[in-house]
Backbone as CSV, one residue per row, in Angstrom:
resi,resn,N_x,N_y,N_z,CA_x,CA_y,CA_z,C_x,C_y,C_z
1,UNK,-13.341,16.811,-83.936,-12.158,16.050,-83.577,-11.716,15.167,-84.741
2,UNK,-12.667,14.616,-85.454,-12.315,13.742,-86.573,-11.589,14.509,-87.673
3,UNK,-11.952,15.749,-87.887,-11.282,16.566,-88.905,-9.884,16.985,-88.461
4,UNK,-9.614,16.900,-87.170,-8.332,17.318,-86.612,-7.612,16.161,-85.934
5,UNK,-7.718,14.968,-86.519,-7.090,13.782,-85.943,-5.602,14.034,-85.704
6,UNK,-5.114,13.588,-84.559,-3.721,13.738,-84.135,-3.329,15.186,-83.859
7,UNK,-4.324,16.052,-83.699,-4.078,17.449,-83.353,-4.831,17.747,-82.064
8,UNK,-4.122,18.230,-81.041,-4.751,18.526,-79.763,-5.677,19.726,-79.914
9,UNK,-6.897,19.586,-79.414,-7.870,20.675,-79.413,-8.104,21.114,-77.978
10,UNK,-7.965,22.389,-77.733,-8.210,22.907,-76.388,-9.712,22.961,-76.124
11,UNK,-10.068,23.065,-74.868,-11.477,23.202,-74.514,-12.054,24.475,-75.146
12,UNK,-11.255,25.524,-75.194,-11.688,26.786,-75.794,-12.016,26.588,-77.267
13,UNK,-11.134,25.909,-78.005,-11.376,25.648,-79.426,-12.655,24.849,-79.629
14,UNK,-12.839,23.843,-78.799,-14.040,23.005,-78.915,-15.295,23.833,-78.634
15,UNK,-15.280,24.608,-77.563,-16.436,25.456,-77.237,-16.765,26.425,-78.368
16,UNK,-15.731,27.079,-78.895,-15.957,28.085,-79.929,-16.423,27.481,-81.250
17,UNK,-15.889,26.322,-81.617,-16.225,25.748,-82.914,-17.462,24.843,-82.900
18,UNK,-17.741,24.205,-81.787,-18.899,23.318,-81.721,-20.144,24.074,-81.290
19,UNK,-20.020,24.857,-80.221,-21.184,25.556,-79.684,-21.207,27.038,-80.037
20,UNK,-20.133,27.539,-80.648,-20.041,28.937,-81.047,-20.260,29.886,-79.867
21,UNK,-19.633,29.545,-78.714,-19.740,30.408,-77.535,-18.351,30.740,-77.027
22,UNK,-18.264,31.864,-76.334,-17.007,32.259,-75.723,-16.719,31.373,-74.519
23,UNK,-15.444,31.238,-74.209,-15.028,30.359,-73.129,-15.452,30.906,-71.777
24,UNK,-16.008,30.054,-70.959,-16.402,30.380,-69.593,-15.631,29.443,-68.678
25,UNK,-14.800,30.001,-67.821,-13.941,29.184,-66.950,-14.744,28.236,-66.063
26,UNK,-15.997,28.560,-65.789,-16.789,27.744,-64.889,-17.540,26.607,-65.553
27,UNK,-17.503,26.518,-66.865,-18.296,25.496,-67.540,-17.510,24.198,-67.713
28,UNK,-18.216,23.100,-67.587,-17.600,21.800,-67.832,-18.309,21.089,-68.984
29,UNK,-19.001,21.858,-69.833,-19.786,21.278,-70.918,-18.914,20.435,-71.855
30,UNK,-17.700,20.869,-72.122,-16.814,20.102,-73.003,-16.479,18.762,-72.360
31,UNK,-16.136,18.770,-71.095,-15.789,17.532,-70.397,-16.968,16.562,-70.373
32,UNK,-18.159,17.087,-70.172,-19.367,16.254,-70.147,-19.580,15.589,-71.505
33,UNK,-19.482,16.360,-72.584,-19.719,15.789,-73.914,-18.590,14.877,-74.379
34,UNK,-17.360,15.157,-73.954,-16.262,14.232,-74.256,-16.538,12.897,-73.564
35,UNK,-17.059,12.949,-72.347,-17.413,11.726,-71.631,-18.499,10.950,-72.382
36,UNK,-19.513,11.658,-72.921,-20.548,11.007,-73.730,-19.924,10.333,-74.959
37,UNK,-19.024,11.041,-75.626,-18.358,10.472,-76.798,-17.554,9.229,-76.442
38,UNK,-16.832,9.304,-75.337,-16.038,8.142,-74.910,-16.919,6.925,-74.673
39,UNK,-18.076,7.127,-74.078,-18.993,6.017,-73.828,-19.483,5.394,-75.126
40,UNK,-19.608,6.192,-76.175,-20.091,5.677,-77.458,-18.966,5.135,-78.330
41,UNK,-17.815,5.775,-78.308,-16.733,5.438,-79.233,-15.738,4.444,-78.639
42,UNK,-15.361,4.644,-77.392,-14.277,3.870,-76.789,-14.721,2.751,-75.851
43,UNK,-15.976,2.703,-75.507,-16.478,1.821,-74.448,-16.046,0.360,-74.572
44,UNK,-16.221,-0.243,-75.694,-15.997,-1.681,-75.836,-14.652,-2.049,-76.461
45,UNK,-13.723,-1.108,-76.468,-12.435,-1.345,-77.120,-11.277,-1.104,-76.167
46,UNK,-10.242,-1.943,-76.276,-9.037,-1.744,-75.461,-8.231,-0.556,-75.950
47,UNK,-8.200,-0.359,-77.266,-7.452,0.744,-77.858,-8.360,1.974,-77.919
48,UNK,-8.130,2.926,-77.034,-8.963,4.124,-76.950,-8.546,5.150,-78.002
49,UNK,-9.516,5.869,-78.542,-9.254,6.884,-79.565,-9.209,8.295,-78.990
50,UNK,-10.012,8.570,-77.975,-10.090,9.914,-77.399,-9.176,9.970,-76.182
51,UNK,-8.223,10.896,-76.214,-7.232,11.026,-75.149,-7.270,12.429,-74.559
52,UNK,-7.063,12.506,-73.248,-6.981,13.783,-72.558,-5.539,14.234,-72.530
53,UNK,-5.317,15.495,-72.869,-4.018,16.129,-72.690,-4.204,16.995,-71.452
54,UNK,-3.704,16.523,-70.325,-3.986,17.141,-69.030,-3.643,18.630,-69.041
55,UNK,-4.627,19.426,-68.616,-4.463,20.860,-68.539,-4.537,21.580,-69.871
56,UNK,-4.728,20.838,-70.966,-4.716,21.452,-72.292,-6.019,21.211,-73.059
57,UNK,-6.409,19.954,-73.222,-7.602,19.656,-74.016,-7.687,18.186,-74.359
58,UNK,-8.064,17.905,-75.615,-8.295,16.532,-76.045,-7.698,16.306,-77.418
59,UNK,-7.397,15.019,-77.689,-6.857,14.641,-78.976,-7.478,13.313,-79.401
60,UNK,-7.747,13.175,-80.687,-8.261,11.932,-81.247,-7.102,11.272,-81.977
61,UNK,-6.681,10.121,-81.470,-5.581,9.409,-82.122,-5.687,7.927,-81.853
62,UNK,-5.115,7.163,-82.754,-5.089,5.717,-82.661,-3.692,5.295,-82.264
63,UNK,-3.561,4.671,-81.117,-2.234,4.262,-80.623,-1.874,2.836,-81.011
64,UNK,-2.667,2.205,-81.854,-2.392,0.807,-82.224,-1.085,0.708,-82.982
65,UNK,-0.371,-0.351,-82.712,0.910,-0.559,-83.396,0.696,-1.234,-84.736
């Protein structure tokens, strides 16, 4: 995600590039690990970096003005 800042990554892209596995519609492994990342990266900050693009995937961006 850090290498693709401000670029939406689909769950399929994340699965294929991080775990090198084909997409399985029944798996929630990406959602689980994104949740782990959020707890470590965004937990104590008002300005969140990891954003969900509903139905598409995730994006790492800074919304600070």
